All heavy atoms as TSV, in Angstrom:
chain	resi	resn	atom	element	x	y	z
A	1	MET	N	N	0.261	-14.914	7.097
A	1	MET	CA	C	0.945	-13.768	7.534
A	1	MET	C	C	-0.003	-12.879	8.199
A	1	MET	O	O	-0.127	-13.004	9.472
A	1	MET	CB	C	1.614	-12.950	6.407
A	1	MET	CG	C	2.403	-11.773	6.938
A	1	MET	SD	S	3.062	-10.571	5.652
A	1	MET	CE	C	3.803	-11.492	4.466
A	2	SER	N	N	-0.827	-12.147	7.598
A	2	SER	CA	C	-1.809	-11.294	8.372
A	2	SER	C	C	-3.173	-11.873	8.199
A	2	SER	O	O	-3.438	-12.628	7.117
A	2	SER	CB	C	-1.843	-9.787	7.745
A	2	SER	OG	O	-2.117	-9.761	6.380
A	3	THR	N	N	-4.024	-11.659	9.158
A	3	THR	CA	C	-5.255	-12.375	9.078
A	3	THR	C	C	-6.353	-11.459	8.677
A	3	THR	O	O	-7.573	-11.981	8.627
A	3	THR	CB	C	-5.682	-12.905	10.539
A	3	THR	OG1	O	-5.567	-11.817	11.436
A	3	THR	CG2	C	-4.639	-14.001	10.949
A	4	GLY	N	N	-6.202	-10.255	8.383
A	4	GLY	CA	C	-7.269	-9.474	7.877
A	4	GLY	C	C	-7.281	-7.980	8.440
A	4	GLY	O	O	-6.273	-7.653	9.085
A	5	GLN	N	N	-8.292	-7.185	8.010
A	5	GLN	CA	C	-8.413	-5.854	8.552
A	5	GLN	C	C	-8.072	-5.750	9.999
A	5	GLN	O	O	-8.665	-6.507	10.837
A	5	GLN	CB	C	-9.667	-5.451	8.150
A	5	GLN	CG	C	-9.939	-3.930	8.389
A	5	GLN	CD	C	-11.274	-3.386	8.069
A	5	GLN	OE1	O	-12.031	-4.111	7.388
A	5	GLN	NE2	N	-11.733	-2.271	8.475
A	6	GLY	N	N	-7.272	-4.772	10.408
A	6	GLY	CA	C	-7.006	-4.454	11.766
A	6	GLY	C	C	-5.935	-5.343	12.364
A	6	GLY	O	O	-5.415	-5.009	13.465
A	7	SER	N	N	-5.459	-6.330	11.628
A	7	SER	CA	C	-4.347	-7.205	12.164
A	7	SER	C	C	-3.019	-6.532	12.240
A	7	SER	O	O	-2.919	-5.505	11.606
A	7	SER	CB	C	-4.162	-8.513	11.261
A	7	SER	OG	O	-3.530	-8.072	10.070
A	8	ALA	N	N	-2.121	-6.997	13.041
A	8	ALA	CA	C	-0.746	-6.288	13.233
A	8	ALA	C	C	-0.064	-6.302	11.858
A	8	ALA	O	O	0.563	-5.295	11.556
A	8	ALA	CB	C	-0.013	-7.043	14.292
A	9	GLY	N	N	-0.110	-7.274	10.967
A	9	GLY	CA	C	0.461	-7.406	9.724
A	9	GLY	C	C	-0.064	-6.157	8.898
A	9	GLY	O	O	0.634	-5.452	8.119
A	10	ASN	N	N	-1.427	-5.931	8.864
A	10	ASN	CA	C	-1.978	-4.884	8.094
A	10	ASN	C	C	-1.577	-3.397	8.683
A	10	ASN	O	O	-1.359	-2.601	7.862
A	10	ASN	CB	C	-3.520	-4.935	8.045
A	10	ASN	CG	C	-3.818	-6.040	7.035
A	10	ASN	OD1	O	-3.118	-6.812	6.509
A	10	ASN	ND2	N	-5.145	-6.159	6.708
A	11	VAL	N	N	-1.458	-3.340	9.925
A	11	VAL	CA	C	-1.109	-2.075	10.526
A	11	VAL	C	C	0.364	-1.702	10.049
A	11	VAL	O	O	0.749	-0.556	9.682
A	11	VAL	CB	C	-1.114	-2.081	12.032
A	11	VAL	CG1	C	-0.617	-0.805	12.723
A	11	VAL	CG2	C	-2.623	-2.265	12.387
A	12	ILE	N	N	1.197	-2.607	10.141
A	12	ILE	CA	C	2.713	-2.555	9.818
A	12	ILE	C	C	2.673	-2.225	8.259
A	12	ILE	O	O	3.455	-1.402	7.824
A	12	ILE	CB	C	3.456	-3.705	10.082
A	12	ILE	CG1	C	3.645	-3.951	11.610
A	12	ILE	CG2	C	4.855	-3.747	9.510
A	12	ILE	CD1	C	4.166	-5.205	12.058
A	13	ALA	N	N	1.863	-2.989	7.446
A	13	ALA	CA	C	1.969	-2.751	6.035
A	13	ALA	C	C	1.423	-1.217	5.664
A	13	ALA	O	O	2.009	-0.568	4.850
A	13	ALA	CB	C	1.022	-3.741	5.337
A	14	ALA	N	N	0.407	-0.725	6.476
A	14	ALA	CA	C	-0.051	0.505	6.255
A	14	ALA	C	C	0.882	1.521	6.640
A	14	ALA	O	O	1.110	2.623	6.005
A	14	ALA	CB	C	-1.362	0.773	6.997
A	15	LEU	N	N	1.647	1.356	7.702
A	15	LEU	CA	C	2.713	2.242	8.092
A	15	LEU	C	C	3.830	2.302	7.084
A	15	LEU	O	O	4.473	3.476	6.806
A	15	LEU	CB	C	3.291	1.759	9.457
A	15	LEU	CG	C	2.460	2.186	10.681
A	15	LEU	CD1	C	3.071	1.498	12.007
A	15	LEU	CD2	C	2.276	3.624	10.847
A	16	CYS	N	N	4.261	1.142	6.446
A	16	CYS	CA	C	5.217	1.060	5.453
A	16	CYS	C	C	4.758	1.944	4.228
A	16	CYS	O	O	5.519	2.597	3.618
A	16	CYS	CB	C	5.601	-0.287	5.081
A	16	CYS	SG	S	6.379	-1.347	6.336
A	17	SER	N	N	3.494	1.793	3.901
A	17	SER	CA	C	2.963	2.523	2.760
A	17	SER	C	C	2.792	3.973	3.008
A	17	SER	O	O	2.930	4.764	2.127
A	17	SER	CB	C	1.556	1.942	2.379
A	17	SER	OG	O	1.739	0.788	1.659
A	18	PHE	N	N	2.747	4.388	4.265
A	18	PHE	CA	C	2.787	5.773	4.617
A	18	PHE	C	C	4.136	6.391	4.263
A	18	PHE	O	O	4.092	7.550	3.660
A	18	PHE	CB	C	2.532	5.809	6.130
A	18	PHE	CG	C	2.730	7.393	6.517
A	18	PHE	CD1	C	1.634	8.281	6.405
A	18	PHE	CD2	C	3.819	7.892	7.205
A	18	PHE	CE1	C	1.708	9.483	6.853
A	18	PHE	CE2	C	3.908	9.215	7.653
A	18	PHE	CZ	C	2.869	9.962	7.490
A	19	PHE	N	N	5.220	5.656	4.321
A	19	PHE	CA	C	6.478	6.264	4.066
A	19	PHE	C	C	6.853	6.054	2.554
A	19	PHE	O	O	7.511	6.961	2.000
A	19	PHE	CB	C	7.648	5.688	4.928
A	19	PHE	CG	C	7.517	5.941	6.374
A	19	PHE	CD1	C	6.995	5.079	7.306
A	19	PHE	CD2	C	7.701	7.212	6.820
A	19	PHE	CE1	C	6.772	5.463	8.710
A	19	PHE	CE2	C	7.676	7.652	8.202
A	19	PHE	CZ	C	7.110	6.700	9.051
A	20	ILE	N	N	6.421	4.975	2.032
A	20	ILE	CA	C	6.858	4.628	0.578
A	20	ILE	C	C	5.566	4.029	-0.119
A	20	ILE	O	O	5.141	2.903	0.442
A	20	ILE	CB	C	8.021	3.819	0.386
A	20	ILE	CG1	C	9.235	4.545	0.981
A	20	ILE	CG2	C	8.230	3.575	-1.064
A	20	ILE	CD1	C	10.507	3.596	0.941
A	21	PRO	N	N	4.863	4.648	-1.017
A	21	PRO	CA	C	3.720	3.937	-1.500
A	21	PRO	C	C	4.078	2.592	-2.151
A	21	PRO	O	O	5.074	2.601	-2.886
A	21	PRO	CB	C	3.239	5.007	-2.593
A	21	PRO	CG	C	3.948	6.297	-2.299
A	21	PRO	CD	C	5.072	5.966	-1.511
A	22	GLY	N	N	3.245	1.724	-1.761
A	22	GLY	CA	C	3.564	0.351	-2.387
A	22	GLY	C	C	4.248	-0.536	-1.578
A	22	GLY	O	O	4.317	-1.817	-1.722
A	23	LEU	N	N	5.058	-0.045	-0.507
A	23	LEU	CA	C	5.917	-0.829	0.319
A	23	LEU	C	C	4.960	-1.774	1.130
A	23	LEU	O	O	5.563	-2.965	1.386
A	23	LEU	CB	C	6.794	0.019	1.199
A	23	LEU	CG	C	7.848	-0.652	1.897
A	23	LEU	CD1	C	8.750	-1.595	1.043
A	23	LEU	CD2	C	8.662	0.200	2.884
A	24	GLY	N	N	3.865	-1.384	1.625
A	24	GLY	CA	C	2.980	-2.223	2.398
A	24	GLY	C	C	2.449	-3.393	1.631
A	24	GLY	O	O	2.377	-4.458	2.068
A	25	GLN	N	N	2.182	-3.117	0.309
A	25	GLN	CA	C	1.672	-4.146	-0.594
A	25	GLN	C	C	2.711	-5.177	-0.694
A	25	GLN	O	O	2.534	-6.442	-0.790
A	25	GLN	CB	C	1.155	-3.551	-1.816
A	25	GLN	CG	C	-0.150	-2.864	-1.767
A	25	GLN	CD	C	-0.087	-1.422	-1.059
A	25	GLN	OE1	O	1.011	-0.914	-0.996
A	25	GLN	NE2	N	-1.245	-0.999	-0.668
A	26	LEU	N	N	4.029	-4.647	-0.884
A	26	LEU	CA	C	5.083	-5.552	-1.109
A	26	LEU	C	C	5.202	-6.449	0.079
A	26	LEU	O	O	5.595	-7.679	0.042
A	26	LEU	CB	C	6.395	-4.753	-1.442
A	26	LEU	CG	C	7.623	-5.462	-1.847
A	26	LEU	CD1	C	7.441	-6.318	-3.086
A	26	LEU	CD2	C	8.858	-4.647	-2.060
A	27	LEU	N	N	5.160	-5.837	1.249
A	27	LEU	CA	C	5.329	-6.609	2.589
A	27	LEU	C	C	4.226	-7.726	2.660
A	27	LEU	O	O	4.559	-8.810	3.174
A	27	LEU	CB	C	5.089	-5.548	3.599
A	27	LEU	CG	C	5.350	-6.212	5.136
A	27	LEU	CD1	C	6.753	-6.479	5.284
A	27	LEU	CD2	C	4.975	-5.130	6.082
A	28	GLN	N	N	3.100	-7.371	2.082
A	28	GLN	CA	C	1.968	-8.429	2.031
A	28	GLN	C	C	2.216	-9.504	1.032
A	28	GLN	O	O	1.341	-10.301	0.841
A	28	GLN	CB	C	0.653	-7.699	1.861
A	28	GLN	CG	C	0.214	-6.858	3.098
A	28	GLN	CD	C	-0.861	-5.965	2.848
A	28	GLN	OE1	O	-1.214	-5.452	1.759
A	28	GLN	NE2	N	-1.670	-5.677	3.932
A	29	GLY	N	N	3.213	-9.244	0.091
A	29	GLY	CA	C	3.367	-10.355	-0.904
A	29	GLY	C	C	2.659	-10.042	-2.311
A	29	GLY	O	O	2.579	-10.926	-3.169
A	30	ARG	N	N	2.165	-8.877	-2.461
A	30	ARG	CA	C	1.524	-8.362	-3.648
A	30	ARG	C	C	2.385	-7.505	-4.415
A	30	ARG	O	O	2.207	-6.293	-4.448
A	30	ARG	CB	C	0.165	-7.618	-3.264
A	30	ARG	CG	C	-0.748	-8.452	-2.268
A	30	ARG	CD	C	-2.044	-7.855	-1.960
A	30	ARG	NE	N	-1.934	-6.642	-1.288
A	30	ARG	CZ	C	-2.816	-5.602	-1.355
A	30	ARG	NH1	N	-3.914	-5.771	-2.084
A	30	ARG	NH2	N	-2.720	-4.554	-0.706
A	31	VAL	N	N	3.251	-8.227	-5.138
A	31	VAL	CA	C	4.270	-7.500	-5.923
A	31	VAL	C	C	3.768	-6.689	-6.987
A	31	VAL	O	O	4.117	-5.324	-7.118
A	31	VAL	CB	C	5.279	-8.426	-6.438
A	31	VAL	CG1	C	6.382	-7.871	-7.310
A	31	VAL	CG2	C	5.943	-9.347	-5.438
A	32	LEU	N	N	2.819	-7.165	-7.810
A	32	LEU	CA	C	2.186	-6.354	-8.922
A	32	LEU	C	C	1.557	-5.112	-8.356
A	32	LEU	O	O	1.751	-3.934	-8.878
A	32	LEU	CB	C	1.256	-7.174	-9.704
A	32	LEU	CG	C	0.648	-6.497	-10.910
A	32	LEU	CD1	C	1.841	-6.110	-11.906
A	32	LEU	CD2	C	-0.308	-7.353	-11.704
A	33	MET	N	N	0.730	-5.210	-7.314
A	33	MET	CA	C	0.026	-4.115	-6.762
A	33	MET	C	C	0.946	-3.024	-6.203
A	33	MET	O	O	0.841	-1.848	-6.345
A	33	MET	CB	C	-0.977	-4.531	-5.738
A	33	MET	CG	C	-1.862	-3.246	-5.166
A	33	MET	SD	S	-2.658	-2.302	-6.343
A	33	MET	CE	C	-4.239	-3.271	-6.391
A	34	ALA	N	N	2.030	-3.546	-5.568
A	34	ALA	CA	C	3.164	-2.655	-5.008
A	34	ALA	C	C	3.729	-1.891	-6.140
A	34	ALA	O	O	4.013	-0.644	-5.997
A	34	ALA	CB	C	4.256	-3.525	-4.298
A	35	LEU	N	N	4.064	-2.555	-7.238
A	35	LEU	CA	C	4.709	-1.858	-8.400
A	35	LEU	C	C	3.757	-0.724	-9.019
A	35	LEU	O	O	4.157	0.325	-9.309
A	35	LEU	CB	C	5.114	-2.826	-9.492
A	35	LEU	CG	C	5.800	-2.289	-10.728
A	35	LEU	CD1	C	7.178	-1.737	-10.237
A	35	LEU	CD2	C	6.066	-3.415	-11.681
A	36	VAL	N	N	2.425	-1.170	-9.136
A	36	VAL	CA	C	1.435	-0.159	-9.659
A	36	VAL	C	C	1.385	1.063	-8.656
A	36	VAL	O	O	1.353	2.184	-9.140
A	36	VAL	CB	C	0.108	-0.906	-9.832
A	36	VAL	CG1	C	-1.052	0.104	-10.006
A	36	VAL	CG2	C	0.124	-1.868	-10.821
A	37	MET	N	N	1.326	0.874	-7.494
A	37	MET	CA	C	1.252	1.843	-6.421
A	37	MET	C	C	2.361	2.834	-6.514
A	37	MET	O	O	2.190	4.051	-6.557
A	37	MET	CB	C	0.970	1.369	-5.023
A	37	MET	CG	C	-0.257	0.721	-4.771
A	37	MET	SD	S	-1.579	1.728	-4.650
A	37	MET	CE	C	-2.967	0.599	-4.056
A	38	PHE	N	N	3.514	2.290	-6.500
A	38	PHE	CA	C	4.834	2.967	-6.481
A	38	PHE	C	C	5.014	3.871	-7.810
A	38	PHE	O	O	5.223	4.985	-7.798
A	38	PHE	CB	C	5.970	2.091	-6.410
A	38	PHE	CG	C	7.330	2.720	-6.313
A	38	PHE	CD1	C	7.643	3.441	-5.071
A	38	PHE	CD2	C	8.162	2.771	-7.385
A	38	PHE	CE1	C	8.809	4.028	-5.013
A	38	PHE	CE2	C	9.405	3.502	-7.314
A	38	PHE	CZ	C	9.768	4.204	-6.042
A	39	VAL	N	N	4.661	3.222	-8.863
A	39	VAL	CA	C	4.939	3.961	-10.218
A	39	VAL	C	C	3.824	5.030	-10.411
A	39	VAL	O	O	4.215	6.199	-10.764
A	39	VAL	CB	C	4.778	2.851	-11.371
A	39	VAL	CG1	C	4.689	3.610	-12.773
A	39	VAL	CG2	C	5.949	2.064	-11.394
A	40	LEU	N	N	2.526	4.762	-9.969
A	40	LEU	CA	C	1.557	5.794	-10.183
A	40	LEU	C	C	1.761	6.930	-9.241
A	40	LEU	O	O	1.594	8.020	-9.715
A	40	LEU	CB	C	0.139	5.131	-9.873
A	40	LEU	CG	C	-0.575	4.426	-10.969
A	40	LEU	CD1	C	-1.923	3.742	-10.346
A	40	LEU	CD2	C	-0.881	5.337	-12.113
A	41	ALA	N	N	2.320	6.647	-8.063
A	41	ALA	CA	C	2.560	7.876	-7.055
A	41	ALA	C	C	3.772	8.522	-7.635
A	41	ALA	O	O	3.672	9.805	-7.597
A	41	ALA	CB	C	2.885	7.254	-5.707
A	42	ALA	N	N	4.735	7.880	-8.141
A	42	ALA	CA	C	5.947	8.623	-8.613
A	42	ALA	C	C	5.586	9.540	-9.779
A	42	ALA	O	O	5.883	10.662	-9.967
A	42	ALA	CB	C	7.019	7.677	-9.105
A	43	VAL	N	N	4.755	9.065	-10.696
A	43	VAL	CA	C	4.266	9.779	-11.913
A	43	VAL	C	C	3.362	10.901	-11.636
A	43	VAL	O	O	3.643	12.036	-12.046
A	43	VAL	CB	C	3.613	8.818	-13.007
A	43	VAL	CG1	C	2.933	9.576	-14.113
A	43	VAL	CG2	C	4.652	7.862	-13.523
A	44	LEU	N	N	2.449	10.701	-10.713
A	44	LEU	CA	C	1.510	11.690	-10.436
A	44	LEU	C	C	2.052	12.803	-9.441
A	44	LEU	O	O	1.593	13.885	-9.361
A	44	LEU	CB	C	0.216	11.060	-9.689
A	44	LEU	CG	C	-0.636	10.319	-10.749
A	44	LEU	CD1	C	-1.819	9.749	-10.012
A	44	LEU	CD2	C	-1.131	11.268	-11.872
A	45	TRP	N	N	3.154	12.440	-8.594
A	45	TRP	CA	C	3.686	13.567	-7.932
A	45	TRP	C	C	4.270	14.613	-8.809
A	45	TRP	O	O	4.425	15.872	-8.360
A	45	TRP	CB	C	4.836	12.988	-6.951
A	45	TRP	CG	C	4.195	12.503	-5.616
A	45	TRP	CD1	C	4.321	11.293	-5.110
A	45	TRP	CD2	C	3.637	13.187	-4.631
A	45	TRP	NE1	N	3.688	11.169	-3.896
A	45	TRP	CE2	C	3.210	12.389	-3.626
A	45	TRP	CE3	C	3.286	14.581	-4.527
A	45	TRP	CZ2	C	2.520	12.922	-2.415
A	45	TRP	CZ3	C	2.595	15.025	-3.426
A	45	TRP	CH2	C	2.260	14.148	-2.390
A	46	TRP	N	N	4.667	14.374	-10.011
A	46	TRP	CA	C	5.025	15.387	-10.957
A	46	TRP	C	C	3.870	16.401	-11.188
A	46	TRP	O	O	4.165	17.557	-11.521
A	46	TRP	CB	C	5.413	14.911	-12.234
A	46	TRP	CG	C	6.818	14.141	-12.236
A	46	TRP	CD1	C	7.014	12.839	-12.029
A	46	TRP	CD2	C	7.977	14.892	-12.268
A	46	TRP	NE1	N	8.399	12.678	-11.961
A	46	TRP	CE2	C	9.018	13.773	-12.100
A	46	TRP	CE3	C	8.453	16.117	-12.305
A	46	TRP	CZ2	C	10.450	14.113	-12.117
A	46	TRP	CZ3	C	9.824	16.420	-12.399
A	46	TRP	CH2	C	10.716	15.467	-12.203
A	47	PHE	N	N	2.650	15.920	-11.011
A	47	PHE	CA	C	1.450	16.922	-11.161
A	47	PHE	C	C	0.908	17.260	-9.906
A	47	PHE	O	O	-0.343	17.699	-9.853
A	47	PHE	CB	C	0.527	16.212	-12.140
A	47	PHE	CG	C	1.061	15.841	-13.409
A	47	PHE	CD1	C	1.342	14.346	-13.584
A	47	PHE	CD2	C	1.394	16.632	-14.446
A	47	PHE	CE1	C	1.843	13.987	-14.762
A	47	PHE	CE2	C	1.941	16.291	-15.620
A	47	PHE	CZ	C	2.172	14.934	-15.910
A	48	LEU	N	N	1.701	17.016	-8.761
A	48	LEU	CA	C	1.057	17.228	-7.428
A	48	LEU	C	C	-0.064	16.521	-7.046
A	48	LEU	O	O	-0.997	16.941	-6.224
A	48	LEU	CB	C	0.840	18.787	-7.189
A	48	LEU	CG	C	2.141	19.642	-7.376
A	48	LEU	CD1	C	1.734	21.117	-7.229
A	48	LEU	CD2	C	3.242	19.257	-6.438
A	49	LEU	N	N	-0.494	15.379	-7.669
A	49	LEU	CA	C	-1.584	14.545	-7.419
A	49	LEU	C	C	-1.128	13.182	-6.780
A	49	LEU	O	O	-1.896	12.384	-6.597
A	49	LEU	CB	C	-2.369	14.341	-8.684
A	49	LEU	CG	C	-2.998	15.551	-9.364
A	49	LEU	CD1	C	-3.672	15.274	-10.604
A	49	LEU	CD2	C	-3.962	15.974	-8.352
A	50	GLY	N	N	0.136	13.013	-6.483
A	50	GLY	CA	C	0.599	11.874	-5.991
A	50	GLY	C	C	0.070	11.389	-4.627
A	50	GLY	O	O	0.065	10.243	-4.272
A	51	TRP	N	N	-0.391	12.453	-3.941
A	51	TRP	CA	C	-0.884	12.139	-2.570
A	51	TRP	C	C	-2.154	11.248	-2.612
A	51	TRP	O	O	-2.493	10.562	-1.599
A	51	TRP	CB	C	-1.254	13.473	-1.875
A	51	TRP	CG	C	-2.357	14.364	-2.623
A	51	TRP	CD1	C	-2.014	15.278	-3.568
A	51	TRP	CD2	C	-3.635	14.323	-2.424
A	51	TRP	NE1	N	-3.220	15.851	-4.040
A	51	TRP	CE2	C	-4.200	15.270	-3.332
A	51	TRP	CE3	C	-4.567	13.584	-1.556
A	51	TRP	CZ2	C	-5.610	15.511	-3.421
A	51	TRP	CZ3	C	-5.956	13.838	-1.688
A	51	TRP	CH2	C	-6.491	14.783	-2.623
A	52	ILE	N	N	-2.887	11.362	-3.676
A	52	ILE	CA	C	-4.122	10.472	-3.916
A	52	ILE	C	C	-3.729	9.032	-3.959
A	52	ILE	O	O	-4.276	8.229	-3.180
A	52	ILE	CB	C	-4.862	10.898	-5.295
A	52	ILE	CG1	C	-5.406	12.279	-5.128
A	52	ILE	CG2	C	-6.023	9.917	-5.428
A	52	ILE	CD1	C	-5.948	12.860	-6.604
A	53	ILE	N	N	-2.632	8.643	-4.685
A	53	ILE	CA	C	-2.183	7.340	-4.775
A	53	ILE	C	C	-1.603	6.913	-3.490
A	53	ILE	O	O	-1.758	5.845	-2.901
A	53	ILE	CB	C	-1.313	7.071	-5.891
A	53	ILE	CG1	C	-1.810	7.541	-7.264
A	53	ILE	CG2	C	-0.705	5.738	-5.974
A	53	ILE	CD1	C	-3.095	6.741	-7.618
A	54	HIS	N	N	-0.877	7.806	-2.824
A	54	HIS	CA	C	-0.237	7.641	-1.558
A	54	HIS	C	C	-1.260	7.326	-0.562
A	54	HIS	O	O	-1.119	6.224	0.203
A	54	HIS	CB	C	0.489	8.858	-1.157
A	54	HIS	CG	C	1.731	8.619	-0.311
A	54	HIS	ND1	N	2.916	9.204	-0.567
A	54	HIS	CD2	C	1.847	7.894	0.857
A	54	HIS	CE1	C	3.740	8.801	0.512
A	54	HIS	NE2	N	3.205	8.002	1.289
A	55	LEU	N	N	-2.362	7.971	-0.378
A	55	LEU	CA	C	-3.532	7.608	0.405
A	55	LEU	C	C	-4.082	6.334	0.208
A	55	LEU	O	O	-4.359	5.525	1.001
A	55	LEU	CB	C	-4.484	8.789	0.603
A	55	LEU	CG	C	-4.041	9.970	1.267
A	55	LEU	CD1	C	-5.095	11.028	1.254
A	55	LEU	CD2	C	-3.703	9.856	2.699
A	56	TRP	N	N	-4.279	6.162	-1.100
A	56	TRP	CA	C	-4.813	4.867	-1.565
A	56	TRP	C	C	-4.057	3.700	-1.142
A	56	TRP	O	O	-4.525	2.720	-0.692
A	56	TRP	CB	C	-5.155	4.846	-2.996
A	56	TRP	CG	C	-5.690	3.601	-3.678
A	56	TRP	CD1	C	-6.502	2.755	-3.177
A	56	TRP	CD2	C	-5.311	3.134	-4.919
A	56	TRP	NE1	N	-6.786	1.783	-3.969
A	56	TRP	CE2	C	-6.136	1.845	-5.043
A	56	TRP	CE3	C	-4.578	3.537	-6.047
A	56	TRP	CZ2	C	-6.086	1.133	-6.248
A	56	TRP	CZ3	C	-4.584	2.801	-7.182
A	56	TRP	CH2	C	-5.305	1.607	-7.253
A	57	SER	N	N	-2.702	3.786	-1.246
A	57	SER	CA	C	-1.813	2.810	-0.873
A	57	SER	C	C	-1.921	2.374	0.405
A	57	SER	O	O	-1.932	1.151	0.926
A	57	SER	CB	C	-0.415	3.213	-1.262
A	57	SER	OG	O	0.633	2.361	-0.894
A	58	ILE	N	N	-1.993	3.425	1.439
A	58	ILE	CA	C	-2.192	3.250	2.832
A	58	ILE	C	C	-3.496	2.427	3.193
A	58	ILE	O	O	-3.413	1.505	3.914
A	58	ILE	CB	C	-2.029	4.621	3.500
A	58	ILE	CG1	C	-0.640	5.219	3.433
A	58	ILE	CG2	C	-2.332	4.438	5.038
A	58	ILE	CD1	C	-0.649	6.665	3.799
A	59	VAL	N	N	-4.502	3.008	2.632
A	59	VAL	CA	C	-5.751	2.322	2.958
A	59	VAL	C	C	-5.845	0.973	2.373
A	59	VAL	O	O	-6.392	0.193	3.074
A	59	VAL	CB	C	-6.948	3.388	2.413
A	59	VAL	CG1	C	-8.275	2.657	2.478
A	59	VAL	CG2	C	-6.960	4.647	2.992
A	60	ASP	N	N	-5.459	0.784	1.194
A	60	ASP	CA	C	-5.424	-0.554	0.601
A	60	ASP	C	C	-4.664	-1.657	1.438
A	60	ASP	O	O	-5.104	-2.684	1.699
A	60	ASP	CB	C	-4.837	-0.582	-0.788
A	60	ASP	CG	C	-4.791	-1.823	-1.412
A	60	ASP	OD1	O	-5.877	-2.463	-1.721
A	60	ASP	OD2	O	-3.657	-2.430	-1.693
A	61	ALA	N	N	-3.463	-1.154	1.921
A	61	ALA	CA	C	-2.744	-2.116	2.786
A	61	ALA	C	C	-3.360	-2.299	4.094
A	61	ALA	O	O	-3.311	-3.457	4.605
A	61	ALA	CB	C	-1.362	-1.506	3.057
A	62	ALA	N	N	-4.089	-1.436	4.651
A	62	ALA	CA	C	-4.785	-1.524	5.992
A	62	ALA	C	C	-5.969	-2.359	5.756
A	62	ALA	O	O	-6.240	-3.099	6.829
A	62	ALA	CB	C	-5.093	-0.140	6.531
A	63	LEU	N	N	-6.629	-2.359	4.854
A	63	LEU	CA	C	-7.970	-3.061	4.552
A	63	LEU	C	C	-7.774	-4.383	3.818
A	63	LEU	O	O	-8.798	-5.138	3.664
A	63	LEU	CB	C	-8.900	-2.121	3.832
A	63	LEU	CG	C	-9.382	-0.839	4.589
A	63	LEU	CD1	C	-10.320	-0.052	3.652
A	63	LEU	CD2	C	-9.813	-1.127	5.997
A	64	PHE	N	N	-6.580	-4.861	3.429
A	64	PHE	CA	C	-6.330	-5.952	2.710
A	64	PHE	C	C	-6.732	-7.143	3.451
A	64	PHE	O	O	-6.487	-7.383	4.649
A	64	PHE	CB	C	-4.938	-6.041	2.341
A	64	PHE	CG	C	-4.506	-7.382	1.627
A	64	PHE	CD1	C	-4.951	-7.629	0.428
A	64	PHE	CD2	C	-3.743	-8.414	2.332
A	64	PHE	CE1	C	-4.605	-8.842	-0.308
A	64	PHE	CE2	C	-3.396	-9.478	1.680
A	64	PHE	CZ	C	-3.781	-9.759	0.386
A	65	LYS	N	N	-7.582	-8.054	2.842
A	65	LYS	CA	C	-7.920	-9.369	3.407
A	65	LYS	C	C	-7.494	-10.502	2.459
A	65	LYS	O	O	-7.931	-10.588	1.332
A	65	LYS	CB	C	-9.369	-9.511	3.477
A	65	LYS	CG	C	-10.031	-8.517	4.582
A	65	LYS	CD	C	-11.500	-8.753	4.545
A	65	LYS	CE	C	-12.199	-7.594	5.495
A	65	LYS	NZ	N	-13.583	-7.613	5.593
A	66	PRO	N	N	-6.468	-11.238	2.914
A	66	PRO	CA	C	-5.986	-12.388	2.015
A	66	PRO	C	C	-7.128	-13.331	1.772
A	66	PRO	O	O	-8.073	-13.583	2.611
A	66	PRO	CB	C	-5.002	-12.893	2.791
A	66	PRO	CG	C	-5.181	-12.637	4.296
A	66	PRO	CD	C	-6.035	-11.306	4.152
A	67	ARG	N	N	-7.067	-13.950	0.463
A	67	ARG	CA	C	-8.004	-15.047	0.097
A	67	ARG	C	C	-7.760	-16.313	0.884
A	67	ARG	O	O	-6.514	-16.666	1.065
A	67	ARG	CB	C	-8.026	-15.179	-1.407
A	67	ARG	CG	C	-8.408	-14.079	-2.170
A	67	ARG	CD	C	-8.444	-14.333	-3.522
A	67	ARG	NE	N	-8.600	-13.084	-4.361
A	67	ARG	CZ	C	-8.565	-12.959	-5.627
A	67	ARG	NH1	N	-8.391	-14.074	-6.285
A	67	ARG	NH2	N	-8.743	-11.858	-6.156
A	68	ARG	N	N	-8.658	-17.029	1.234
A	68	ARG	CA	C	-8.446	-18.246	1.999
A	68	ARG	C	C	-8.412	-19.441	1.172
A	68	ARG	O	O	-8.986	-19.681	0.242
A	68	ARG	CB	C	-9.385	-18.397	3.182
A	68	ARG	CG	C	-9.265	-17.257	4.184
A	68	ARG	CD	C	-10.242	-17.419	5.186
A	68	ARG	NE	N	-10.377	-16.203	5.913
A	68	ARG	CZ	C	-9.843	-15.826	6.975
A	68	ARG	NH1	N	-8.951	-16.638	7.422
A	68	ARG	NH2	N	-10.018	-14.620	7.544
């Protein structure tokens, strides 16, 4: 799918995570990480700290390098 940092797949995944935390990871096929990002962001938004996970989700999707 994506070939590494800066690839079109990672850019699209990062954009998806911008709108919904974890969606980019789901797009990359990382279901467990997507679930973790989504749940952590949802829980932490109650304490106004969800933006931390939200940003982490975007950066993680953008910098993801699949194992070969």
